[in-house]
NUPA-873730 format. One record per residue: residue in one letter; residue number from 1; x, y, z of N, C-alpha, C in turn. Coordinates in pm, whole numbers. Layout:
N
   r     k     n.xx     n.yy     n.zz    ca.xx    ca.yy    ca.zz     c.xx     c.yy     c.zz
   a   NUM        X        Y        Z        X        Y        Z        X        Y        Z
...
***
This chain:
76
   r     k     n.xx     n.yy     n.zz    ca.xx    ca.yy    ca.zz     c.xx     c.yy     c.zz
   m     1       57     -141       -8       29      -37       10       86      125       -6
   v     2       76      207     -107      170      325     -115       69      491      -19
   s     3      106      506       59       99      618      155      163      805      137
   r     4      145      842      138      149      973      156      167     1043      263
   i     5      234     1171      257      270     1274      421      220     1335      379
   i     6       25     1385      382      -17     1547      397       27     1648      455
   r     7       92     1613      650      211     1676      734      236     1685      792
   i     8      381     1707      805      429     1678     1016      395     1765     1045
   t     9      373     1778     1230      356     1903     1256      401     1873     1442
   p    10      471     1979     1473      516     1871     1609      390     1859     1667
   h    11      430     1747     1755      365     1636     1800      277     1666     1954
   a    12       97     1729     1879       23     1735     2017     -102     1650     2066
   n    13     -135     1579     1988     -189     1465     2023     -173     1395     2071
   n    14     -269     1267     2225     -260     1252     2294     -224     1134     2315
   k    15     -218     1042     2194     -154      958     2146       89      936     2258
   d    16       60      875     2304      209      740     2404      311      717     2357
   m    17      242      643     2253      402      578     2190      472      592     2079
   c    18      513      574     2045      603      580     1847      463      456     1765
   s    19      434      563     1655      320      436     1603      431      384     1484
   a    20      531      412     1429      588      333     1335      663      236     1402
   h    21      717      250     1517      719      114     1627      698       51     1690
   g    22      598      123     1769      487       72     1871      520       66     2057
   a    23      491       11     2121      483      -20     2256      669      -41     2240
   a    24      757     -117     2247      822     -227     2233      938     -223     2231
   a    25      945     -102     2081     1066      -39     2097     1151       92     2199
   g    26     1049       86     2279     1042      193     2346     1175      358     2338
   c    27     1098      374     2234     1154      477     2173     1117      600     2298
   a    28     1255      700     2259     1286      874     2306     1108      863     2300
   s    29     1103     1077     2343      985     1055     2360      899     1121     2191
   l    30      807     1145     2186      691     1187     2048      789     1302     2077
   v    31      810     1346     1872      868     1499     1839      713     1553     1723
   a    32      755     1416     1694      567     1496     1532      483     1401     1494
   d    33      347     1473     1542      246     1388     1420      175     1431     1319
   v    34      204     1306     1219      250     1346     1137       40     1223     1050
   v    35       23     1352      903      -81     1307      883        3     1209      762
   l    36     -120     1130      720     -124     1038      617     -244     1019      512
   s    37     -147      995      389     -281      909      307     -254      823      259
   d    38     -356      731      221     -272      548      117     -482      557       91
   a    39     -451      431       99     -519      401      -93     -653      309       68
   g    40     -620      370      167     -755      257      252     -838      385      325
   s    41     -771      516      272     -809      630      418     -699      755      335
   e    42     -820      818      320     -753      968      314     -657     1029      441
   h    43     -749     1042      604     -679     1059      690     -637      953      797
   v    44     -426      978      755     -441      838      887     -263      949      963
   a    45     -433      918     1073     -251     1008     1291     -185      929     1246
   w    46      -52      996     1281       84      934     1387      134      973     1394
   a    47      214      971     1537      261     1045     1667      381      899     1628
   v    48      540      999     1564      681      914     1520      705      981     1691
   c    49      865      921     1697      974      956     1736     1036     1052     1633
   g    50     1176     1093     1665     1252     1182     1645     1356     1083     1500
   r    51     1372      978     1624     1433      851     1509     1349      805     1301
   w    52     1226      855     1357     1147      766     1236     1179      872     1124
   v    53     1150     1020     1231     1140     1160     1167     1294     1155     1085
   k    54     1375     1089     1139     1479     1149     1064     1563     1102      997
   e    55     1485      929      958     1585      792      856     1432      736      818
   n    56     1366      812      800     1160      766      676     1241      853      501
   p    57     1289      797      428     1299      847      347     1187      921      307
   d    58     1084      976      343      988      950      299      929     1146      367
   a    59      981     1081      489      960     1250      568     1092     1372      558
   v    60     1207     1215      490     1312     1337      443     1296     1391      414
   a    61     1205     1401      285     1187     1399      137     1077     1522      174
   w    62      964     1488      217      857     1547      259      886     1669      343
   l    63      957     1746      444     1104     1836      538     1187     1900      489
   e    64     1195     1850      419     1341     1927      309     1260     1963      236
   a    65     1081     1947      150     1078     1998       40      951     2162      131
   h    66      972     2135      256      878     2229      388      943     2309      453
   p    67     1051     2345      482     1164     2297      531     1080     2490      643
   e    68      968     2556      595      920     2605      718      860     2523      835
   d    69      837     2414      774      824     2363      913      846     2192     1031
   a    70     1053     2194      967     1086     2096      970     1150     2228     1119
   t    71     1091     2293     1117     1208     2428     1228     1240     2337     1332
   f    72     1045     2283     1388      999     2274     1558     1149     2136     1577
   l    73     1167     2102     1471     1292     1982     1498     1442     1992     1543
   e    74     1476     2160     1540     1566     2180     1567     1582     2111     1714
   a    75     1457     2174     1759     1495     2133     1936     1481     1972     2015
   s    76     1493     1918     1868     1413     1835     1903     1581     1734     1965
***
């Protein structure tokens, strides 16, 4: 299933574990909320850790294309 990132914003929802890695991974604090669109849904919301934002190629590309939205990552 192909997904597309719609936006990445500073983490502000009530999720407390990384949607990408799950609770068992013991990720550091969550830094971003990512809204995705895929074949199954137009709006999938994830809460993700800094590792995911920095290592996921789609997230890296999205943030490079939207540098004004990436400024919050400098503090994490």
